[in-house]
MITIPA-891815 format. One record per residue (C-alpha): residue number from 1; x, y, z. Coordinates in Angstrom, 2 decimals. Last residue first. Example, Ala and Ser with C-alpha at 12.3 -4.5 7.8 and 13.67 -1.06 7.14 Angstrom:
BEGIN
(2 (13.67 -1.06 7.14))
(1 (12.30 -4.50 7.80))
***
This chain:
BEGIN
(115 (-48.43 11.07 26.54))
(114 (-48.36 13.77 29.24))
(113 (-44.63 13.41 29.89))
(112 (-43.81 13.98 26.22))
(111 (-44.68 17.70 26.20))
(110 (-43.63 17.98 22.52))
(109 (-41.85 21.30 23.05))
(108 (-40.55 20.25 26.45))
(107 (-39.15 17.07 24.91))
(106 (-37.33 19.01 22.19))
(105 (-35.96 21.60 24.63))
(104 (-34.85 18.91 27.07))
(103 (-33.27 16.98 24.18))
(102 (-31.19 20.00 23.16))
(101 (-30.05 20.73 26.72))
(100 (-29.13 17.09 27.27))
(99 (-27.22 17.10 23.95))
(98 (-25.24 20.14 25.12))
(97 (-24.69 18.52 28.53))
(96 (-23.08 15.51 26.78))
(95 (-21.13 17.58 24.21))
(94 (-18.74 18.87 26.86))
(93 (-17.88 15.50 28.35))
(92 (-17.61 13.74 25.01))
(91 (-15.41 16.38 23.40))
(90 (-13.31 16.79 26.52))
(89 (-12.81 13.03 26.75))
(88 (-11.68 12.91 23.15))
(87 (-9.13 15.71 23.62))
(86 (-8.01 15.10 27.22))
(85 (-6.70 11.57 27.09))
(84 (-4.12 12.51 24.47))
(83 (-3.21 15.70 26.38))
(82 (-2.10 14.17 29.64))
(81 (-3.39 12.02 32.49))
(80 (-2.85 14.07 35.66))
(79 (-3.02 17.67 34.47))
(78 (-5.49 17.06 31.68))
(77 (-7.60 14.83 33.93))
(76 (-7.80 17.56 36.60))
(75 (-8.85 20.04 33.92))
(74 (-11.42 17.58 32.65))
(73 (-12.84 17.06 36.16))
(72 (-13.42 20.80 36.59))
(71 (-15.00 21.05 33.13))
(70 (-17.20 18.04 33.87))
(69 (-18.47 19.62 37.10))
(68 (-19.46 22.81 35.27))
(67 (-21.13 20.96 32.38))
(66 (-23.06 18.57 34.63))
(65 (-24.40 21.52 36.65))
(64 (-25.42 23.31 33.46))
(63 (-27.20 20.23 32.09))
(62 (-28.93 19.69 35.45))
(61 (-30.57 23.15 35.21))
(60 (-31.17 24.59 38.66))
(59 (-34.70 25.87 39.17))
(58 (-35.44 23.69 42.16))
(57 (-32.61 23.55 44.66))
(56 (-32.67 20.15 46.36))
(55 (-34.21 18.30 43.41))
(54 (-31.98 19.98 40.81))
(53 (-28.92 19.43 43.04))
(52 (-29.71 15.72 43.27))
(51 (-30.30 15.41 39.51))
(50 (-26.98 17.10 38.66))
(49 (-25.13 14.96 41.21))
(48 (-26.59 11.88 39.57))
(47 (-25.40 13.07 36.17))
(46 (-21.88 13.65 37.55))
(45 (-21.51 10.11 38.73))
(44 (-23.94 7.53 39.95))
(43 (-27.63 7.47 39.20))
(42 (-30.41 9.36 40.89))
(41 (-33.86 9.12 39.38))
(40 (-35.68 12.45 39.39))
(39 (-38.46 11.06 37.15))
(38 (-37.92 13.71 34.48))
(37 (-34.09 13.45 34.86))
(36 (-33.69 9.71 34.41))
(35 (-35.98 8.63 31.59))
(34 (-36.15 11.07 28.67))
(33 (-33.33 13.52 29.36))
(32 (-30.89 10.95 30.76))
(31 (-31.74 8.38 28.10))
(30 (-31.32 10.99 25.36))
(29 (-28.03 12.19 26.84))
(28 (-26.68 8.62 26.82))
(27 (-27.80 8.13 23.23))
(26 (-26.31 11.47 22.12))
(25 (-22.99 10.65 23.83))
(24 (-22.82 7.30 22.06))
(23 (-23.70 8.80 18.67))
(22 (-21.05 11.52 19.07))
(21 (-18.37 9.05 20.20))
(20 (-19.18 6.76 17.28))
(19 (-18.96 9.67 14.83))
(18 (-15.62 10.73 16.33))
(17 (-14.22 7.21 16.00))
(16 (-15.55 6.91 12.42))
(15 (-13.76 10.12 11.45))
(14 (-10.53 8.80 12.96))
(13 (-10.81 5.52 11.03))
(12 (-11.51 7.37 7.77))
(11 (-8.42 9.52 8.33))
(10 (-6.27 6.48 9.08))
(9 (-7.52 4.74 5.94))
(8 (-6.78 7.85 3.83))
(7 (-3.26 8.10 5.26))
(6 (-2.63 4.45 4.42))
(5 (-3.94 4.93 0.88))
(4 (-1.79 8.04 0.38))
(3 (1.30 6.36 1.75))
(2 (1.19 3.48 -0.70))
(1 (0.00 0.00 0.00))
***
């Protein structure tokens, strides 16, 4: 194989990785927005903390809480684990609350709880 073909394969592989990450994050955000957050179910991790704070202090947006905590954890990860870890994790961690926000707006528009 020549260099161009190898480079093309590597590029396609990287694009597929980012697509898979995006789909995975969207699915997790969908399940959070559709099942977990509306019923105030508490799960582990940052999402659980977001739900707990929303229940304790009504009016707080769980997506914003998740974003802030994820940024803090990302900075710690960057310092302790390095740049390679940081890039993909940052993308996933920062797009997760964005997808939650989008799904909340969609579900609010369609008023899915009253179905």
